Structure formats: C-alpha cells, structure tokens
Residue frames as qw, qx, qy, qz and C-alpha x, y, z in Angstrom:
[[0.044, 0.243, 0.109, -0.963, 129.52, -17.29, 66.11],
 [0.453, 0.569, 0.573, -0.377, 126.02, -16.31, 65.11],
 [0.456, 0.409, 0.564, 0.554, 125.10, -15.86, 61.46],
 [0.017, -0.414, -0.032, 0.910, 125.20, -12.23, 60.36],
 [0.371, 0.581, 0.714, 0.125, 122.13, -11.23, 58.36],
 [0.166, 0.945, 0.277, 0.050, 122.15, -7.43, 58.10],
 [0.047, 0.937, -0.312, 0.151, 125.34, -5.76, 59.38],
 [0.870, 0.128, -0.362, 0.309, 128.75, -7.44, 59.50],
 [0.335, -0.888, 0.192, -0.248, 129.70, -6.02, 62.88],
 [0.893, -0.334, 0.208, 0.220, 132.11, -8.89, 63.56],
 [0.699, 0.432, 0.108, 0.560, 134.32, -7.77, 60.66],
 [0.004, 0.859, -0.062, 0.508, 134.34, -4.21, 61.99],
 [0.705, -0.685, 0.168, -0.078, 135.22, -5.50, 65.48],
 [0.891, -0.040, 0.175, 0.416, 138.17, -7.44, 64.04],
 [0.476, 0.639, 0.076, 0.600, 139.35, -4.44, 62.03],
 [0.209, -0.839, 0.136, -0.483, 139.22, -2.26, 65.15],
 [0.455, 0.252, -0.756, 0.397, 141.03, -4.97, 67.14],
 [0.597, -0.459, 0.152, -0.640, 138.22, -5.25, 69.66],
 [0.089, -0.236, 0.936, -0.244, 138.83, -8.00, 72.23],
 [0.407, -0.232, -0.806, -0.362, 136.36, -10.86, 71.85],
 [0.261, -0.399, -0.741, 0.473, 135.38, -10.52, 75.51],
 [0.088, 0.326, 0.129, -0.933, 134.34, -6.90, 74.91],
 [0.362, 0.012, -0.587, -0.724, 132.31, -7.87, 71.84],
 [0.379, -0.301, -0.875, -0.010, 130.52, -10.57, 73.83],
 [0.114, -0.400, -0.551, 0.723, 129.64, -8.08, 76.58],
 [0.238, 0.238, -0.163, -0.927, 128.20, -5.66, 74.04],
 [0.394, -0.094, -0.779, -0.479, 126.22, -8.46, 72.37],
 [0.283, -0.358, -0.839, 0.296, 124.77, -9.53, 75.71],
 [0.016, 0.400, 0.337, -0.852, 123.71, -6.00, 76.64],
 [0.318, 0.202, -0.357, -0.855, 122.15, -5.28, 73.25],
 [0.336, -0.156, -0.893, -0.257, 120.40, -8.67, 73.11],
 [0.110, -0.411, -0.735, 0.528, 118.63, -7.80, 76.38],
 [0.179, 0.441, 0.095, -0.875, 117.31, -4.62, 74.75],
 [0.594, 0.386, -0.322, -0.629, 116.35, -6.19, 71.40],
 [0.512, -0.201, 0.830, -0.093, 115.71, -9.89, 72.07],
 [0.642, 0.398, 0.655, -0.039, 113.50, -10.50, 69.02],
 [0.451, 0.880, 0.037, -0.142, 114.72, -7.97, 66.46],
 [0.841, -0.048, 0.228, 0.488, 117.85, -9.25, 64.69],
 [0.435, 0.663, 0.151, 0.591, 118.29, -6.16, 62.53],
 [0.258, -0.902, 0.065, -0.340, 118.12, -3.75, 65.48],
 [0.837, -0.484, 0.166, 0.194, 120.42, -6.03, 67.48],
 [0.770, 0.166, 0.209, 0.580, 123.09, -6.06, 64.76],
 [0.211, 0.800, 0.118, 0.549, 122.72, -2.33, 64.09],
 [0.435, -0.868, 0.096, -0.218, 123.16, -1.37, 67.74],
 [0.854, -0.323, 0.204, 0.353, 126.13, -3.71, 68.21],
 [0.622, 0.441, 0.196, 0.617, 127.74, -2.15, 65.13],
 [0.032, -0.884, -0.046, -0.464, 127.09, 1.35, 66.44],
 [0.677, -0.724, 0.131, 0.028, 128.61, 0.47, 69.81],
 [0.837, -0.051, 0.221, 0.499, 131.72, -0.92, 68.15],
 [0.463, 0.570, 0.205, 0.648, 132.16, 2.02, 65.79],
 [0.265, -0.941, -0.115, -0.179, 131.62, 4.57, 68.57],
 [0.525, 0.465, -0.472, 0.535, 135.05, 3.72, 69.99],
 [0.502, -0.688, 0.177, -0.494, 133.74, 4.24, 73.51],
 [0.969, -0.240, -0.031, 0.038, 134.91, 0.74, 74.44],
 [0.698, 0.387, -0.236, 0.555, 138.51, 1.76, 73.56],
 [0.071, -0.676, 0.257, -0.686, 138.43, 4.61, 76.06],
 [0.784, -0.500, 0.114, -0.350, 137.14, 2.31, 78.81],
 [0.970, 0.007, -0.105, 0.217, 139.88, -0.27, 78.17],
 [0.481, 0.588, -0.266, 0.594, 142.66, 2.33, 78.34]]
C-alpha cells in the first residue's frame, strides 16, 4: 500500500470494514481528479469512506 502522509484513510476503511476492492475503486477515481495533490487525494478518499455511501451501494 501507498505511504499515508496526511490522513490515515486506510485505518478508517478497516474500521468500517470496507472491502479492499471498494477502497481501490475509490482511490482510482480520486487519483484521476487529483493526480498531483497527495493531500487532496487522501482527504477526498477519507471523505468518501466516511460518507458511508459505498455501504448503501453494496447492500
């Protein structure tokens, strides 16, 4: 996994029991939007995880 520098979104994903495949999809989508800004990338991945929207889609 990539080194976390600003926001430990991977810990939050584990705590919320997010499937790794879902986390990877979110990372890919956010990386396309913020390819050169690590802080914004991590922040937006964290926000997507914490939103819980992914849980509703998986149900």
